[in-house]
FINUVEX-852690 format. One record per residue: residue number from 1; x, y, z of N, C-alpha, C in turn. Coordinates in steps of 0.1 Angstrom, whole numbers. Layout:
N
+-----+-------+-------+-------+-------+-------+-------+-------+-------+-------+
! pos !   nc1 !   nc2 !   nc3 !  cac1 !  cac2 !  cac3 !   cc1 !   cc2 !   cc3 !
+-----+-------+-------+-------+-------+-------+-------+-------+-------+-------+
! NUM !     X !     Y !     Z !     X !     Y !     Z !     X !     Y !     Z !
...
+-----+-------+-------+-------+-------+-------+-------+-------+-------+-------+
REM end
This chain:
78
+-----+-------+-------+-------+-------+-------+-------+-------+-------+-------+
! pos !   nc1 !   nc2 !   nc3 !  cac1 !  cac2 !  cac3 !   cc1 !   cc2 !   cc3 !
+-----+-------+-------+-------+-------+-------+-------+-------+-------+-------+
!   1 !  -544 !   -58 !  -385 !  -538 !   -61 !  -371 !  -545 !   -52 !  -361 !
!   2 !  -550 !   -59 !  -351 !  -556 !   -52 !  -340 !  -567 !   -43 !  -344 !
!   3 !  -576 !   -47 !  -352 !  -586 !   -39 !  -358 !  -596 !   -34 !  -348 !
!   4 !  -597 !   -40 !  -336 !  -606 !   -35 !  -325 !  -601 !   -22 !  -320 !
!   5 !  -588 !   -18 !  -323 !  -582 !    -6 !  -318 !  -580 !     4 !  -330 !
!   6 !  -587 !     2 !  -341 !  -585 !    11 !  -353 !  -586 !    25 !  -350 !
!   7 !  -595 !    30 !  -341 !  -596 !    45 !  -338 !  -583 !    49 !  -330 !
!   8 !  -579 !    42 !  -321 !  -567 !    45 !  -313 !  -555 !    44 !  -322 !
!   9 !  -553 !    35 !  -331 !  -543 !    35 !  -340 !  -542 !    47 !  -349 !
!  10 !  -553 !    51 !  -354 !  -554 !    63 !  -362 !  -549 !    75 !  -354 !
!  11 !  -553 !    76 !  -342 !  -548 !    87 !  -333 !  -533 !    86 !  -330 !
!  12 !  -528 !    74 !  -328 !  -514 !    73 !  -326 !  -505 !    76 !  -338 !
!  13 !  -510 !    73 !  -349 !  -502 !    75 !  -361 !  -502 !    91 !  -364 !
!  14 !  -511 !    98 !  -359 !  -511 !   112 !  -361 !  -504 !   120 !  -350 !
!  15 !  -501 !   114 !  -339 !  -494 !   120 !  -328 !  -480 !   121 !  -330 !
!  16 !  -474 !   133 !  -332 !  -459 !   134 !  -335 !  -450 !   129 !  -324 !
!  17 !  -455 !   129 !  -312 !  -448 !   124 !  -300 !  -447 !   109 !  -300 !
!  18 !  -456 !   102 !  -307 !  -457 !    88 !  -305 !  -454 !    81 !  -319 !
!  19 !  -456 !    88 !  -330 !  -457 !    82 !  -343 !  -445 !    74 !  -347 !
!  20 !  -433 !    78 !  -345 !  -421 !    72 !  -351 !  -420 !    57 !  -347 !
!  21 !  -420 !    54 !  -334 !  -418 !    40 !  -330 !  -430 !    32 !  -334 !
!  22 !  -442 !    37 !  -332 !  -454 !    29 !  -336 !  -455 !    27 !  -351 !
!  23 !  -452 !    37 !  -358 !  -453 !    35 !  -373 !  -443 !    25 !  -378 !
!  24 !  -431 !    25 !  -372 !  -421 !    16 !  -375 !  -426 !     1 !  -373 !
!  25 !  -431 !    -1 !  -361 !  -435 !   -14 !  -356 !  -447 !   -18 !  -365 !
!  26 !  -457 !   -10 !  -368 !  -469 !   -12 !  -375 !  -465 !   -15 !  -390 !
!  27 !  -456 !    -7 !  -396 !  -451 !    -9 !  -409 !  -444 !   -21 !  -411 !
!  28 !  -435 !   -25 !  -402 !  -427 !   -38 !  -403 !  -436 !   -50 !  -402 !
!  29 !  -447 !   -49 !  -393 !  -456 !   -60 !  -392 !  -463 !   -62 !  -406 !
!  30 !  -468 !   -51 !  -411 !  -475 !   -52 !  -425 !  -466 !   -57 !  -436 !
!  31 !  -453 !   -53 !  -435 !  -444 !   -58 !  -445 !  -442 !   -73 !  -444 !
!  32 !  -440 !   -78 !  -431 !  -439 !   -92 !  -429 !  -451 !  -100 !  -434 !
!  33 !  -463 !   -94 !  -431 !  -476 !  -100 !  -435 !  -476 !  -103 !  -450 !
!  34 !  -471 !   -93 !  -458 !  -471 !   -93 !  -473 !  -461 !  -104 !  -477 !
!  35 !  -449 !  -104 !  -470 !  -438 !  -114 !  -474 !  -443 !  -128 !  -471 !
!  36 !  -449 !  -130 !  -460 !  -454 !  -143 !  -456 !  -465 !  -148 !  -466 !
!  37 !  -474 !  -139 !  -469 !  -484 !  -143 !  -479 !  -479 !  -147 !  -492 !
!  38 !  -469 !  -139 !  -497 !  -463 !  -142 !  -510 !  -455 !  -156 !  -509 !
!  39 !  -448 !  -158 !  -498 !  -440 !  -171 !  -496 !  -449 !  -182 !  -496 !
!  40 !  -461 !  -181 !  -490 !  -470 !  -192 !  -489 !  -477 !  -195 !  -503 !
!  41 !  -479 !  -185 !  -510 !  -484 !  -187 !  -524 !  -474 !  -193 !  -533 !
!  42 !  -461 !  -190 !  -531 !  -450 !  -195 !  -539 !  -440 !  -202 !  -531 !
!  43 !  -441 !  -214 !  -527 !  -433 !  -221 !  -518 !  -417 !  -221 !  -522 !
!  44 !  -415 !  -218 !  -534 !  -400 !  -217 !  -538 !  -393 !  -205 !  -534 !
!  45 !  -401 !  -195 !  -529 !  -395 !  -183 !  -524 !  -387 !  -185 !  -511 !
!  46 !  -393 !  -193 !  -502 !  -387 !  -195 !  -489 !  -390 !  -209 !  -484 !
!  47 !  -382 !  -213 !  -474 !  -384 !  -226 !  -468 !  -395 !  -224 !  -457 !
!  48 !  -400 !  -236 !  -453 !  -410 !  -235 !  -442 !  -404 !  -229 !  -429 !
!  49 !  -391 !  -232 !  -427 !  -384 !  -226 !  -415 !  -383 !  -211 !  -416 !
!  50 !  -379 !  -207 !  -428 !  -379 !  -192 !  -430 !  -392 !  -185 !  -427 !
!  51 !  -402 !  -191 !  -432 !  -416 !  -186 !  -431 !  -419 !  -185 !  -416 !
!  52 !  -417 !  -196 !  -409 !  -419 !  -197 !  -394 !  -412 !  -186 !  -387 !
!  53 !  -399 !  -183 !  -391 !  -392 !  -173 !  -384 !  -398 !  -159 !  -386 !
!  54 !  -403 !  -157 !  -399 !  -410 !  -144 !  -402 !  -423 !  -143 !  -393 !
!  55 !  -429 !  -154 !  -392 !  -442 !  -154 !  -384 !  -439 !  -150 !  -369 !
!  56 !  -429 !  -156 !  -364 !  -425 !  -153 !  -350 !  -421 !  -138 !  -349 !
!  57 !  -415 !  -132 !  -358 !  -411 !  -118 !  -358 !  -424 !  -110 !  -359 !
!  58 !  -433 !  -114 !  -368 !  -445 !  -107 !  -369 !  -453 !  -107 !  -357 !
!  59 !  -454 !  -119 !  -350 !  -461 !  -120 !  -337 !  -455 !  -111 !  -326 !
!  60 !  -441 !  -110 !  -326 !  -435 !  -102 !  -317 !  -438 !   -87 !  -319 !
!  61 !  -439 !   -83 !  -332 !  -443 !   -69 !  -335 !  -457 !   -66 !  -331 !
!  62 !  -466 !   -76 !  -333 !  -480 !   -74 !  -329 !  -481 !   -72 !  -314 !
!  63 !  -473 !   -80 !  -306 !  -473 !   -78 !  -292 !  -468 !   -64 !  -288 !
!  64 !  -457 !   -60 !  -295 !  -452 !   -47 !  -292 !  -462 !   -35 !  -295 !
!  65 !  -469 !   -37 !  -307 !  -479 !   -27 !  -311 !  -490 !   -27 !  -301 !
!  66 !  -494 !   -39 !  -296 !  -505 !   -39 !  -285 !  -501 !   -32 !  -273 !
!  67 !  -488 !   -34 !  -268 !  -483 !   -27 !  -257 !  -483 !   -12 !  -259 !
!  68 !  -479 !    -8 !  -271 !  -479 !     7 !  -274 !  -494 !    12 !  -273 !
!  69 !  -503 !     5 !  -279 !  -517 !     9 !  -278 !  -522 !    10 !  -264 !
!  70 !  -519 !     0 !  -256 !  -523 !     1 !  -242 !  -517 !    13 !  -234 !
!  71 !  -505 !    15 !  -236 !  -497 !    26 !  -231 !  -504 !    40 !  -235 !
!  72 !  -506 !    41 !  -248 !  -512 !    53 !  -253 !  -526 !    55 !  -247 !
!  73 !  -534 !    45 !  -247 !  -547 !    46 !  -242 !  -547 !    51 !  -227 !
!  74 !  -538 !    45 !  -219 !  -537 !    49 !  -205 !  -532 !    63 !  -204 !
!  75 !  -522 !    67 !  -212 !  -517 !    80 !  -211 !  -528 !    91 !  -214 !
!  76 !  -536 !    88 !  -224 !  -546 !    97 !  -229 !  -560 !    94 !  -224 !
!  77 !  -561 !    86 !  -214 !  -574 !    83 !  -208 !  -585 !    79 !  -218 !
!  78 !  -581 !    70 !  -227 !  -591 !    65 !  -237 !  -597 !    52 !  -233 !
+-----+-------+-------+-------+-------+-------+-------+-------+-------+-------+
REM end
């Protein structure tokens, strides 16, 4: 996710003032990615509607992570 910001993400994860919220968002995004991948491999795990709902949540988390990255970059003049 957001691989073009890999260096900034690494800094953010190490920053104790910022780490909690961003790690939670980033971790949940990755968790959903794994769930969606598994559900797509095995359609009996979830309905298409359930998968779509997870995708929407995942996209929302990506947007939130992006906002956090931009805020962090602005704050730290990166």
